Structures are given as structure tokens and as C-alpha cells.
C-alpha positions as CSV (number, residue, x, y, z in Angstrom):
1,M,-11.2,-9.9,-4.4
2,D,-10.1,-10.3,-0.8
3,V,-6.7,-10.2,0.8
4,N,-6.0,-13.9,0.1
5,G,-6.9,-13.4,-3.5
6,L,-4.6,-10.4,-3.7
7,K,-1.8,-12.5,-2.1
8,A,-2.5,-15.3,-4.6
9,S,-2.2,-12.8,-7.5
10,L,1.5,-12.2,-6.4
11,A,2.4,-15.3,-8.4
12,Q,1.6,-13.3,-11.6
13,D,4.0,-10.9,-13.4
14,A,1.7,-7.9,-13.1
15,P,-1.0,-6.8,-10.7
16,P,-4.6,-7.6,-11.7
17,P,-6.0,-4.8,-13.8
18,V,-8.9,-4.3,-11.5
19,L,-6.7,-2.9,-8.7
20,N,-6.5,0.9,-8.2
21,S,-3.2,2.7,-7.9
22,A,-3.0,2.3,-4.1
23,L,-3.6,-1.4,-4.2
24,Q,-1.1,-1.7,-7.1
25,A,1.4,0.0,-4.8
26,L,0.8,-2.6,-2.1
27,W,1.0,-5.4,-4.7
28,W,4.4,-4.2,-6.1
29,Q,5.8,-3.8,-2.5
30,A,4.8,-7.3,-1.7
31,K,6.6,-8.4,-4.9
32,G,9.7,-6.6,-3.6
33,D,9.7,-3.7,-6.0
34,W,9.6,-0.6,-3.7
35,H,10.3,1.8,-6.6
36,K,7.4,0.6,-8.7
37,A,5.2,0.6,-5.6
38,H,6.2,4.2,-4.9
39,R,5.4,5.3,-8.4
40,C,1.9,3.7,-8.1
41,A,1.4,5.5,-4.7
42,Q,2.4,8.8,-6.3
43,D,-0.2,8.2,-9.0
44,A,-3.0,7.8,-6.4
45,K,-4.1,11.3,-5.5
46,D,-6.7,10.3,-2.8
47,K,-6.6,9.3,0.8
48,D,-6.2,5.6,-0.1
49,G,-3.1,6.5,-2.1
50,A,-1.8,8.6,0.8
51,W,-2.2,5.6,3.2
52,A,-0.3,3.3,0.8
53,H,2.3,6.0,0.4
54,A,2.7,6.3,4.2
55,Y,3.1,2.5,4.5
56,L,5.8,2.6,1.8
57,H,7.8,5.2,3.6
58,R,7.5,3.2,6.8
59,V,8.9,0.2,4.9
60,E,11.7,2.5,3.7
61,G,12.4,3.5,7.3
62,D,11.6,7.1,6.8
63,A,9.2,7.7,9.7
64,G,9.1,11.5,9.2
65,N,8.0,11.2,5.6
66,A,5.6,8.4,6.5
67,G,4.0,10.7,9.2
68,G,3.2,13.3,6.6
69,W,1.4,10.8,4.4
70,Y,-0.5,9.3,7.4
71,R,-1.8,12.8,8.1
72,R,-2.9,13.2,4.5
73,A,-4.7,9.9,4.7
74,D,-6.3,10.9,8.1
75,K,-4.7,7.8,9.7
76,T,-2.8,7.3,12.9
77,P,0.8,6.2,12.2
78,S,0.9,2.4,12.6
79,S,2.9,0.6,15.2
80,A,1.9,-2.8,13.9
81,S,4.3,-5.1,12.0
82,L,4.7,-4.2,8.4
83,D,3.0,-7.4,7.3
84,S,0.0,-6.7,9.6
85,E,-0.3,-3.1,8.3
86,W,-0.1,-4.3,4.7
87,E,-3.0,-6.7,5.4
88,E,-4.9,-4.0,7.2
89,I,-4.6,-1.5,4.3
90,A,-5.2,-4.1,1.6
91,G,-8.3,-5.4,3.4
92,A,-9.7,-1.9,3.9
93,L,-9.1,-0.9,0.3
94,L,-10.5,-4.1,-1.2
95,H,-13.7,-3.7,0.8
96,A,-14.1,0.0,0.1
């Protein structure tokens, strides 16, 4: 699956079962359900999950909390648009 396939899957009621927790978090955020997205990010205990978690707190507007998650992910806090960062994370995780 690529980013376009992930976006196309948003027409479904649930994320594709092949997605890991970090990608499910991005999927639910794109569907507009921050709380489900956050639960998925909390389930992901690796750096990918931390990156998705950072993004979600950035979406929320909590830069301080996001900063902590970026550090756990070993990523520089993003200054890109939220849409651009979503695509960056999704693309990286899908190709990992």
C-alpha cells in the first residue's frame, strides 16, 4: 500500500487490517476521530508510534506534549502543514 491507497481506504468504515497501530492512528485522524487515533498511537510502543503520537498532539495544538513525543521518535518537530506531515509520516511508515 502507498499513501494514495491509504487515502482511498478512508472511504471504508475501519482501517485496513494490515496497518500497524501507528498507521491506524493516522488513518483515524484523517477520518476525523482524534480520540480513536490517540488510542491507537498509545498502543504503538515504538518510535513509529511516537512519531504518530507527536503528530496527533500537534494536531491538538499541544506543542509541548508533541515535542516530547518527537524526542521519543528521534524526530525534529515539524513545521510543515499538518497535511504535509501526515503524508510524510504515512509514506515513511508504509515504506518501512
